[in-house]
C-alpha positions as CSV (number, residue, x, y, z in Angstrom):
1,M,-122.8,248.9,72.9
2,Q,-125.7,249.4,75.2
3,A,-128.9,247.5,74.7
4,Q,-131.6,249.2,72.8
5,H,-134.4,251.1,74.7
6,D,-137.8,252.1,73.5
7,T,-138.2,255.3,75.6
8,P,-137.6,258.4,73.5
9,G,-134.3,260.1,74.5
10,T,-132.8,256.8,75.8
11,A,-132.6,254.9,72.6
12,P,-129.2,254.2,70.9
13,V,-128.2,256.9,68.5
14,A,-126.7,256.4,65.0
15,V,-125.3,259.1,62.7
16,V,-125.5,258.2,59.0
17,T,-123.5,260.5,56.7
18,G,-124.8,261.2,53.3
19,S,-128.3,260.0,54.3
20,D,-130.3,262.3,52.0
21,S,-130.7,259.5,49.4
22,G,-129.7,256.1,48.3
23,I,-127.8,253.7,50.7
24,G,-127.7,256.4,53.4
25,R,-131.4,256.9,53.4
26,A,-132.2,253.2,53.4
27,T,-129.7,252.7,56.2
28,A,-131.1,255.5,58.3
29,V,-134.6,254.1,58.0
30,R,-133.4,250.5,58.7
31,L,-131.6,251.6,61.9
32,A,-134.6,253.6,63.0
33,E,-136.8,250.4,62.5
34,A,-134.2,248.7,64.8
35,G,-135.0,251.2,67.5
36,M,-132.3,253.9,67.0
37,D,-132.6,257.7,66.9
38,I,-130.9,259.0,63.8
39,G,-128.6,261.9,62.9
40,I,-128.8,262.6,59.2
41,T,-126.3,264.5,57.1
42,W,-126.7,266.0,53.6
43,H,-124.4,267.9,51.2
44,R,-126.5,269.3,48.3
45,D,-129.9,267.8,48.9
46,R,-131.5,269.5,51.9
47,E,-135.0,268.4,50.8
48,G,-133.8,264.8,50.5
49,A,-132.5,264.9,54.1
50,R,-135.9,266.2,55.2
51,R,-137.6,263.3,53.5
52,T,-135.3,260.9,55.2
53,A,-136.0,262.5,58.6
54,D,-139.8,262.1,57.9
55,E,-139.3,258.4,57.2
56,V,-137.3,258.0,60.4
57,R,-139.9,259.8,62.5
58,A,-142.6,257.6,60.9
59,T,-141.0,254.7,62.7
60,G,-141.4,256.5,66.0
61,R,-137.8,257.5,66.4
62,R,-136.2,260.9,66.6
63,A,-134.3,262.5,63.7
64,V,-132.1,265.5,63.5
65,V,-130.4,266.9,60.4
66,G,-127.1,268.5,59.8
67,H,-125.1,269.8,56.8
68,L,-121.8,268.0,55.9
69,D,-119.5,269.0,53.1
70,L,-116.4,266.8,53.3
71,T,-114.4,269.1,51.0
72,Q,-114.3,271.5,53.9
73,L,-112.0,269.6,56.2
74,P,-111.2,269.4,59.0
75,D,-114.0,271.6,60.3
76,A,-116.8,269.7,58.4
77,A,-116.4,266.7,60.8
78,E,-117.7,268.8,63.7
79,V,-121.2,267.9,62.6
80,I,-120.7,264.5,64.2
81,D,-120.4,266.1,67.6
82,Q,-123.2,268.5,66.9
83,L,-125.7,265.8,66.0
84,A,-124.6,263.7,69.0
85,D,-125.0,266.6,71.3
86,E,-128.5,267.2,70.0
87,L,-129.5,263.5,70.3
88,G,-127.7,263.1,73.6
89,R,-125.2,260.4,72.8
90,L,-123.6,258.4,69.9
91,D,-123.5,254.6,69.6
92,V,-123.2,254.0,65.8
93,L,-121.5,255.9,63.0
94,V,-122.0,254.9,59.4
95,N,-119.5,256.7,57.1
96,N,-121.6,256.6,54.0
97,A,-121.0,260.0,52.3
98,G,-118.9,259.6,49.1
99,T,-118.1,260.8,45.7
100,G,-116.3,259.6,42.6
101,T,-115.0,260.4,39.1
102,M,-114.7,258.6,35.8
103,T,-111.6,260.2,34.4
104,P,-108.6,258.5,32.7
105,F,-105.6,258.5,34.9
106,L,-103.5,260.7,32.6
107,E,-106.2,263.3,32.5
108,L,-106.8,263.7,36.2
109,D,-105.9,267.1,37.8
110,H,-104.8,267.6,41.4
111,D,-108.0,269.3,42.6
112,T,-110.1,266.3,41.5
113,V,-107.8,263.8,43.1
114,R,-107.7,265.8,46.3
115,Q,-111.5,266.2,46.4
116,V,-112.2,262.5,46.0
117,L,-109.6,261.5,48.6
118,D,-111.0,264.1,51.1
119,V,-114.6,263.0,50.7
120,D,-114.0,259.2,50.5
121,L,-111.0,258.7,52.8
122,V,-109.9,261.7,54.9
123,G,-113.5,262.7,55.8
124,P,-114.4,259.2,57.1
125,F,-111.1,259.2,59.0
126,L,-111.9,262.5,60.8
127,C,-115.6,261.6,61.4
128,G,-114.5,258.3,62.8
129,Q,-112.1,259.9,65.2
130,R,-114.8,262.2,66.6
131,A,-117.3,259.3,66.9
132,A,-114.8,257.0,68.6
133,R,-113.7,259.7,71.1
134,R,-117.3,260.2,72.1
135,M,-118.0,256.5,72.3
136,I,-114.9,256.0,74.6
137,Q,-116.1,258.9,76.8
138,Q,-119.5,257.3,77.1
139,G,-117.8,254.0,78.1
140,S,-120.3,251.7,76.5
141,G,-118.6,250.7,73.3
142,G,-120.0,251.3,69.9
143,R,-120.1,250.5,66.2
144,I,-118.5,252.2,63.2
145,V,-119.3,251.0,59.7
146,N,-117.4,252.4,56.7
147,V,-119.1,252.1,53.4
148,T,-116.4,251.4,50.9
149,S,-117.1,249.6,47.5
150,V,-116.1,246.6,45.6
151,H,-113.3,248.9,44.5
152,E,-111.9,248.5,48.0
153,H,-110.8,245.2,46.6
154,Q,-110.4,245.4,42.8
155,P,-109.7,248.3,40.4
156,R,-111.8,250.0,37.7
157,V,-110.6,251.8,34.7
158,G,-111.2,255.6,35.0
159,A,-111.6,255.5,38.8
160,A,-108.0,255.9,40.1
161,P,-108.7,258.3,43.0
162,Y,-111.9,256.5,43.9
163,C,-110.2,253.2,44.0
164,A,-107.3,254.6,45.9
165,A,-109.6,256.2,48.5
166,K,-111.8,253.1,48.9
167,G,-108.8,250.8,49.1
168,G,-107.3,253.1,51.8
169,L,-110.6,253.2,53.7
170,G,-110.7,249.4,53.7
171,L,-107.2,249.2,55.3
172,L,-108.1,252.1,57.6
173,T,-111.1,250.1,58.8
174,Q,-108.7,247.3,59.8
175,V,-106.4,249.6,61.7
176,M,-109.3,251.2,63.5
177,A,-110.7,247.8,64.4
178,L,-107.4,246.8,66.0
179,E,-106.9,250.1,68.0
180,L,-110.5,250.6,69.1
181,A,-111.3,247.0,70.1
182,E,-110.1,247.5,73.7
183,H,-112.8,250.2,74.0
184,G,-115.5,247.8,72.9
185,I,-115.9,249.5,69.5
186,T,-116.2,247.3,66.5
187,V,-115.2,248.7,63.0
188,N,-116.2,247.0,59.8
189,A,-116.5,247.9,56.1
190,V,-119.4,247.2,53.8
191,A,-118.4,247.1,50.1
192,P,-121.3,247.5,47.7
193,G,-121.2,246.6,44.0
194,E,-123.6,248.3,41.6
195,I,-126.5,249.6,43.7
196,A,-129.5,251.3,42.2
197,T,-129.1,254.8,43.7
198,P,-128.9,258.4,42.4
199,M,-125.1,258.0,42.4
200,T,-125.4,255.4,39.7
201,G,-128.1,257.3,37.8
202,Q,-130.9,254.9,39.0
203,T,-133.5,256.7,41.0
204,D,-136.6,254.7,42.0
205,T,-135.4,251.8,39.9
206,D,-137.0,248.3,40.3
207,V,-133.9,246.2,40.3
208,T,-135.8,243.1,39.3
209,D,-136.5,244.8,35.9
210,E,-132.8,245.5,35.2
211,S,-130.5,243.1,33.4
212,R,-126.8,242.8,34.3
213,P,-125.4,239.8,32.4
214,G,-122.0,240.3,33.9
215,V,-123.2,240.0,37.5
216,P,-123.9,236.4,38.7
217,L,-127.3,237.4,40.3
218,G,-128.1,239.2,37.0
219,R,-129.2,242.6,38.4
220,P,-128.0,245.6,40.3
221,G,-128.6,245.7,44.1
222,D,-131.3,247.6,46.0
223,A,-130.1,250.1,48.6
224,R,-132.2,248.3,51.2
225,E,-130.1,245.1,50.6
226,V,-126.9,247.1,51.6
227,A,-128.7,248.7,54.5
228,A,-129.7,245.3,55.9
229,V,-126.0,244.3,56.2
230,I,-125.0,247.6,57.7
231,A,-127.8,247.2,60.3
232,F,-126.5,243.8,61.2
233,L,-123.0,245.1,61.8
234,A,-124.5,248.0,63.8
235,G,-126.5,245.8,66.0
236,P,-126.0,243.4,68.9
237,D,-125.8,240.2,66.8
238,A,-122.5,241.4,65.3
239,S,-120.8,242.0,68.7
240,Y,-117.9,239.6,67.8
241,V,-117.4,240.9,64.3
242,T,-114.7,243.5,63.7
243,G,-112.1,244.4,61.0
244,A,-114.0,242.7,58.2
245,S,-115.2,243.8,54.8
246,W,-118.7,242.7,53.9
247,V,-119.2,242.6,50.1
248,V,-122.7,243.2,48.9
249,D,-122.4,242.9,45.1
250,G,-124.4,240.0,43.7
251,G,-121.2,238.1,43.0
252,M,-119.6,240.9,41.0
253,L,-116.2,240.4,42.6
254,R,-116.1,236.8,41.5
255,M,-116.2,238.1,38.0
256,G,-114.1,241.1,38.5
257,P,-116.0,244.4,38.7
258,Q,-114.7,245.5,35.3
259,A,-116.2,242.3,33.7
260,G,-119.2,242.4,35.9
261,S,-120.3,245.8,34.6
262,H,-119.2,245.5,31.0
263,L,-120.3,242.0,29.8
264,T,-123.3,242.3,27.5
265,D,-124.5,238.7,27.4
266,D,-124.6,235.4,29.4
267,A,-122.1,233.4,27.3
268,W,-119.8,233.2,30.3
269,R,-122.3,231.0,32.1
270,R,-121.7,228.2,29.7
271,P,-118.5,226.0,29.6
């Protein structure tokens, strides 16, 4: 990936999907602070995307906004090229847009399963293809970061299509890493645990005030803590890191995410 530049129009460019709130917004701002111009996508929250763009511009970087509805595939993935065209290039893709469901396996209908798989797996696949093709054409390498979940690694009751999609995205990340390495493109996954975002019903939450007895660090994560890991993987210091899954979960996986989210006291800490 090319070195970062400070002159407007020559900076590295990152596209962060689903960056109208939560982890996506925190990532967009963090990458802007690292000197990147940012392509922002939104699905339902146009105003949220505008606020993200304002935060990016406040760092002195450029921001452009595009609509992305990953239930409308394959055409929806065209936004990757549109944003790259507007910003002049593409160096980093963060596949962050996602959805989920909490429905028992026996009650799931086909439309719900298909929607979750499209948004969480097929969408990142197609967006990743478009980004990689552009990076190869540019000839200067690049970075792709797929935001998965602790459920890339372990299951959760009621989340069958979500777990299937995130597990698939984790293995897709590894295949992409192998196939794109010769082009200087690294591909990694970031697997968050419970993060205080609108998706988990925690908007503007001070995570230090929240108690999570079943999580070793005792609290949910902050979106900026996930963004920091994504920014590392998207930057020059991670040039020899590819095909890995970086878990950001406060130790939840050591407990098992089902226990980590359901334990109601600290008795497990004592022998």
